[in-house]
C-alpha positions as CSV (number, residue, x, y, z in Angstrom):
1,M,198.4,16.0,78.6
2,A,198.9,12.9,80.9
3,A,198.2,15.0,84.0
4,R,195.0,16.3,82.5
5,R,193.8,12.8,81.6
6,L,194.7,11.6,85.1
7,V,192.6,14.4,86.6
8,A,189.7,13.7,84.2
9,L,189.9,10.0,85.2
10,C,189.8,10.8,88.9
11,L,186.7,13.0,88.3
12,L,185.1,10.2,86.3
13,L,185.7,7.8,89.2
14,C,184.2,10.3,91.7
15,F,181.1,10.5,89.5
16,V,180.7,6.8,89.1
17,S,180.9,5.2,92.6
18,C,181.4,1.7,91.3
19,S,184.3,1.1,88.9
20,L,182.2,1.2,85.8
21,A,185.0,0.4,83.4
22,G,184.9,-3.1,84.9
23,C,181.3,-3.0,86.1
24,K,179.0,-5.5,84.4
25,G,175.7,-4.5,85.8
26,K,172.8,-6.6,84.6
27,S,169.1,-6.3,84.6
28,G,167.2,-8.6,86.8
29,G,164.6,-9.2,84.2
30,T,161.7,-8.0,86.4
31,S,158.1,-7.8,85.2
32,Q,156.7,-4.7,83.6
33,S,154.6,-3.8,86.6
34,A,157.2,-4.4,89.3
35,G,158.3,-1.8,91.9
36,L,158.5,2.0,91.9
37,T,159.6,4.7,89.5
38,S,162.7,6.7,90.2
39,V,160.5,9.6,91.4
40,E,158.3,7.4,93.6
41,A,161.3,5.6,95.2
42,A,162.9,9.0,96.2
43,E,159.6,10.3,97.5
44,L,159.0,7.2,99.5
45,V,162.2,7.7,101.6
46,W,162.5,11.4,101.5
47,Q,160.2,12.1,104.4
48,E,162.2,10.0,106.7
49,A,165.5,11.5,105.5
50,K,164.0,15.0,106.0
51,R,163.0,14.1,109.6
52,N,166.6,13.2,110.3
53,F,168.5,15.8,108.4
54,G,166.0,18.7,107.9
55,D,167.1,19.8,104.4
56,A,167.9,16.3,103.0
57,V,169.6,16.3,99.6
58,L,169.1,13.4,97.1
59,W,172.6,12.2,96.6
60,R,172.5,9.0,94.7
61,M,170.1,6.2,93.7
62,A,170.6,3.0,91.7
63,P,168.1,0.3,90.6
64,V,169.6,-2.3,92.9
65,E,168.6,-4.1,96.1
66,E,171.8,-3.5,98.1
67,R,174.6,-0.9,98.3
68,S,177.3,-3.1,96.7
69,S,175.0,-5.0,94.2
70,L,175.9,-4.8,90.5
71,T,172.7,-6.5,89.4
72,M,170.1,-4.0,88.3
73,R,166.4,-4.8,88.9
74,L,165.0,-2.7,86.1
75,A,161.5,-3.6,84.8
76,S,161.5,-5.0,81.3
77,D,159.8,-1.8,80.1
78,W,161.7,0.6,82.3
79,Q,162.4,3.0,79.4
80,N,158.7,3.7,79.3
81,S,157.5,2.9,82.8
82,D,160.6,4.2,84.8
83,R,160.2,1.2,87.2
84,S,162.6,-1.0,89.0
85,S,161.7,-3.8,91.5
86,A,164.4,-2.5,93.8
87,W,166.2,0.8,94.5
88,F,169.0,1.8,96.8
89,V,168.8,5.5,97.7
90,W,171.3,7.8,99.4
91,Y,170.2,11.1,101.1
92,A,172.9,13.5,102.3
93,D,172.8,15.9,105.2
94,P,174.0,19.2,103.7
95,V,174.9,20.6,107.2
96,G,176.7,17.6,108.7
97,E,178.8,14.8,107.2
98,N,176.3,11.9,107.3
99,W,173.9,10.3,104.9
100,M,171.0,8.0,105.1
101,M,170.8,4.9,102.9
102,F,167.6,3.1,102.1
103,S,166.9,-0.2,100.4
104,V,163.6,-0.2,98.6
105,Q,162.2,-3.5,97.5
106,G,158.9,-3.7,95.6
107,K,157.0,-0.6,96.9
108,A,158.3,-0.6,100.5
109,I,161.4,0.3,102.4
110,A,163.2,-3.0,103.2
111,S,166.0,-1.5,105.3
112,R,167.7,1.8,106.3
113,D,171.0,2.8,107.6
114,I,172.9,5.9,108.5
115,G,176.6,6.5,107.9
116,T,179.4,9.1,107.6
117,R,180.4,10.2,104.1
118,S,183.9,9.6,102.9
119,F,184.2,13.4,102.2
120,S,183.7,16.3,104.6
121,K,180.9,18.9,104.6
122,M,180.4,20.7,101.3
123,A,178.1,23.3,99.9
124,M,175.0,21.8,98.3
125,D,173.2,24.1,96.0
126,A,169.6,25.0,96.7
127,E,168.6,23.8,93.2
128,W,169.9,20.3,93.8
129,P,167.1,17.8,94.1
130,R,165.5,17.1,97.5
131,E,162.2,15.3,97.5
132,R,162.6,13.7,94.0
133,P,164.9,13.8,91.0
134,A,164.1,16.7,88.8
135,V,164.7,14.4,85.8
136,A,163.2,10.9,85.9
137,M,165.5,8.0,84.8
138,K,163.3,7.2,81.8
139,D,163.4,10.8,80.6
140,A,167.2,10.9,80.9
141,A,167.4,7.6,79.0
142,K,165.3,9.1,76.1
143,T,167.7,12.0,75.7
144,V,170.6,9.5,75.6
145,A,168.9,7.2,73.1
146,A,168.4,10.2,70.8
147,Q,172.2,10.7,70.8
148,G,172.7,7.1,69.6
149,A,173.1,5.0,72.7
150,E,172.3,1.3,72.3
151,F,170.2,0.4,75.3
152,S,170.4,-3.4,74.6
153,A,174.1,-2.9,75.6
154,L,173.4,-1.1,78.8
155,T,175.5,-2.3,81.8
156,W,174.7,0.2,84.5
157,T,172.7,3.3,85.3
158,E,172.5,5.5,88.4
159,F,171.7,9.0,89.7
160,T,174.7,10.7,91.2
161,Y,177.0,13.8,91.1
162,E,179.9,14.7,88.9
163,Y,182.1,17.7,88.4
164,D,181.2,20.1,85.6
165,S,183.6,22.2,83.5
166,D,183.9,24.7,86.3
167,S,184.9,22.0,88.8
168,R,181.6,22.2,90.6
169,K,179.5,19.2,91.5
170,R,176.4,18.7,89.4
171,P,173.6,16.2,89.8
172,G,172.8,13.8,86.9
173,W,172.2,10.4,85.5
174,V,175.0,8.2,84.2
175,F,174.4,5.4,81.7
176,S,177.2,2.9,81.0
177,F,177.3,0.7,77.8
178,S,179.4,-2.1,76.5
179,E,178.5,-2.7,72.9
180,S,179.7,-5.3,70.3
181,L,180.2,-3.8,66.9
182,A,179.8,-5.4,63.5
183,S,183.6,-5.2,63.1
184,G,184.0,-7.5,66.1
185,G,185.4,-4.7,68.2
186,M,183.9,-3.4,71.5
187,L,182.6,0.1,72.1
188,I,182.5,1.0,75.8
189,Y,181.1,4.4,76.7
190,W,179.3,6.5,79.2
191,F,176.6,9.2,78.9
192,F,176.1,11.9,81.5
193,V,172.7,13.7,81.7
194,D,172.2,16.9,83.7
195,G,169.9,16.1,86.6
196,I,168.3,19.5,86.6
197,T,167.9,20.4,82.9
198,G,167.8,16.9,81.4
199,A,170.3,17.8,78.7
200,V,173.1,15.4,77.7
201,L,176.3,16.8,79.2
202,K,178.7,14.6,77.4
203,A,179.6,11.1,76.3
204,V,183.1,9.6,76.9
205,N,184.8,6.4,75.8
206,D,186.6,4.0,78.1
207,R,189.7,6.3,78.1
208,N,187.5,9.2,79.3
209,E,187.9,10.9,75.9
210,P,184.9,12.9,74.6
211,M,182.8,11.2,71.9
212,E,181.3,13.0,69.0
213,L,177.5,13.0,69.2
214,P,175.2,11.5,68.0
215,I,177.1,8.2,67.8
216,D,177.6,7.2,64.2
217,R,178.7,3.6,64.1
218,E,179.2,3.5,60.4
219,A,181.4,6.5,60.5
220,L,183.4,5.0,63.4
221,L,184.2,1.9,61.3
222,K,185.2,3.7,58.1
223,P,188.9,3.9,57.2
224,R,190.2,7.4,57.9
225,T,191.3,9.5,55.0
226,E,193.2,11.8,57.3
227,S,195.7,10.3,59.7
228,H,199.1,10.5,61.2
229,E,200.5,7.4,59.4
230,K,203.5,9.5,58.3
231,D,204.5,10.0,61.9
232,L,204.3,6.3,62.4
233,R,206.5,5.6,59.4
234,Q,208.9,8.3,60.7
235,F,209.2,6.4,64.0
236,F,210.2,3.1,62.2
237,G,212.3,5.1,59.8
238,F,214.5,6.2,62.6
239,I,215.2,2.6,63.5
240,S,215.7,1.5,60.0
241,T,218.3,4.3,59.3
242,S,220.3,3.6,62.5
243,Q,218.9,6.5,64.4
244,P,217.3,4.6,67.4
245,E,217.9,7.5,69.7
246,W,215.4,9.6,67.7
247,A,212.9,6.7,67.8
248,V,213.2,6.8,71.6
249,R,212.5,10.5,71.6
250,Q,209.2,9.8,69.6
251,L,207.9,7.6,72.4
252,A,205.1,9.1,74.5
253,S,205.8,9.7,78.2
254,S,203.5,6.8,79.1
255,A,205.7,4.4,77.2
256,S,209.0,5.9,78.2
257,P,208.5,7.7,81.6
258,N,212.1,8.0,82.7
259,E,215.7,7.7,81.6
260,A,216.0,4.0,82.7
261,T,213.1,3.1,80.5
262,A,214.4,5.1,77.6
263,Q,217.7,3.2,77.8
264,M,215.8,-0.1,77.7
265,W,214.0,1.0,74.6
266,L,217.3,2.2,73.1
267,A,218.9,-1.2,73.6
268,N,215.8,-2.8,72.1
269,F,216.0,-0.8,68.9
270,Q,219.8,-1.2,68.7
271,S,219.3,-4.9,68.6
272,L,217.8,-4.6,65.1
273,S,220.4,-4.6,62.4
274,A,217.8,-4.0,59.8
275,L,214.1,-3.1,59.7
276,T,211.7,-2.8,56.8
277,V,208.0,-1.7,57.0
278,V,206.1,-4.3,55.0
279,S,202.6,-2.9,55.5
280,V,200.6,-0.5,57.7
281,E,196.9,-1.0,58.4
282,Q,194.5,1.1,60.3
283,A,193.2,-0.9,63.3
284,S,190.6,-0.6,66.0
285,L,188.8,2.1,64.1
286,E,186.0,2.3,66.6
287,Q,188.5,3.5,69.2
288,W,190.0,6.3,67.1
289,T,189.5,9.9,68.3
290,A,191.0,13.3,67.6
291,E,193.7,12.3,70.1
292,R,194.3,8.7,69.4
293,E,195.0,6.4,66.4
294,F,195.8,2.7,66.2
295,Y,197.7,0.7,63.6
296,K,198.7,-2.9,62.7
297,V,202.2,-2.8,61.3
298,T,204.0,-5.7,59.7
299,L,207.8,-5.5,59.8
300,D,210.7,-7.5,58.5
301,V,213.7,-7.4,60.8
302,K,217.1,-8.8,61.2
303,T,218.5,-9.4,64.6
304,S,221.0,-11.7,66.2
305,D,219.4,-11.6,69.7
306,P,217.0,-14.4,70.8
307,P,213.2,-13.5,70.8
308,E,213.1,-13.8,74.6
309,K,215.6,-10.9,75.0
310,Y,213.8,-8.1,73.2
311,G,210.7,-9.8,71.7
312,W,211.8,-9.7,68.1
313,D,211.9,-12.7,65.8
314,A,214.2,-12.7,62.8
315,G,212.0,-12.2,59.8
316,R,208.3,-11.1,59.9
317,N,206.9,-9.4,63.0
318,V,203.5,-7.8,63.7
319,R,203.3,-4.8,66.0
320,W,200.2,-3.0,67.2
321,V,200.9,0.7,67.6
322,E,199.0,3.5,69.4
323,L,199.7,7.1,68.4
324,I,198.8,10.2,70.4
325,P,199.6,13.9,70.2
326,Q,202.0,15.0,72.9
327,G,204.0,18.2,72.8
328,G,204.9,19.7,69.4
329,G,205.9,17.9,66.2
330,A,205.1,14.4,65.2
331,W,202.6,12.3,67.1
332,K,204.1,10.0,69.7
333,V,204.1,6.2,70.1
334,A,202.1,5.4,73.2
335,A,202.1,1.7,72.8
336,L,204.2,-0.8,70.7
337,A,202.7,-4.2,71.4
338,T,202.7,-7.8,70.0
339,N,198.9,-8.0,70.3
340,P,195.9,-5.6,70.0
């Protein structure tokens, strides 16, 4: 499970060239008539890319002025006009290992450069876009909006390539969102749109887990009638009944990756001479998925060790617990923290 998530995360990072989890792209607040559409920007630079590469492939484009910029220059009505006052466009040479990069500002090429890609030559399908994106940015955005994306919370968009379910690269648009919910929680997610068909490929949260579509915010915030609270209570039950070794065995591999860490947890649990579960509350409901649950647990403990040794105060303690399925049997504790 952990290896699969690591591979998925690597693929996500390949798809999104900037680190979107921390990327706070912002619109430049440009006028409605500013600049070119996504199609026009690609067409503007394609002739020059074609002269240099022959069969130039549209590789990436973002509504920014410079390669490293995180400030988007989308027009205020871009969801209808498709316009941005600036674009940075990459064209790849499908035969060699180079690409051309163009900065488009307003309706003209401001600068151009040629460089070597970080990856070697690769097969580029004949159906991949050349002269222009097969799906315009605004059209990709409409399909995403229909699936519940909140565009007032948009932090980034770009055209790029990702790996599909068959581990083949696929062109598409990515939209990143960071949304404040009525509960006070944050919902961070990405949508991926097929750059050839225009269909939504998937939406994932900030842990790269698939999201159910369309996004239903009310459903996300409702307490769950089905949960694995019994597995959570089993974990604390092992500690309260002087079976700390079994509690250690119910830790996920991310929390207890090796024997040394397991022994540290064992000493931690053995420091508690008594433990009572006072209350269990579902927490961070917007982050729950079929493979992750969160809880706020209030405990009453007895311990003779000082808090700085193992983190426990004699008396009431609050712990924030994350549960995940791993292996067979009860769900495992992936995090046991003093704060959310």
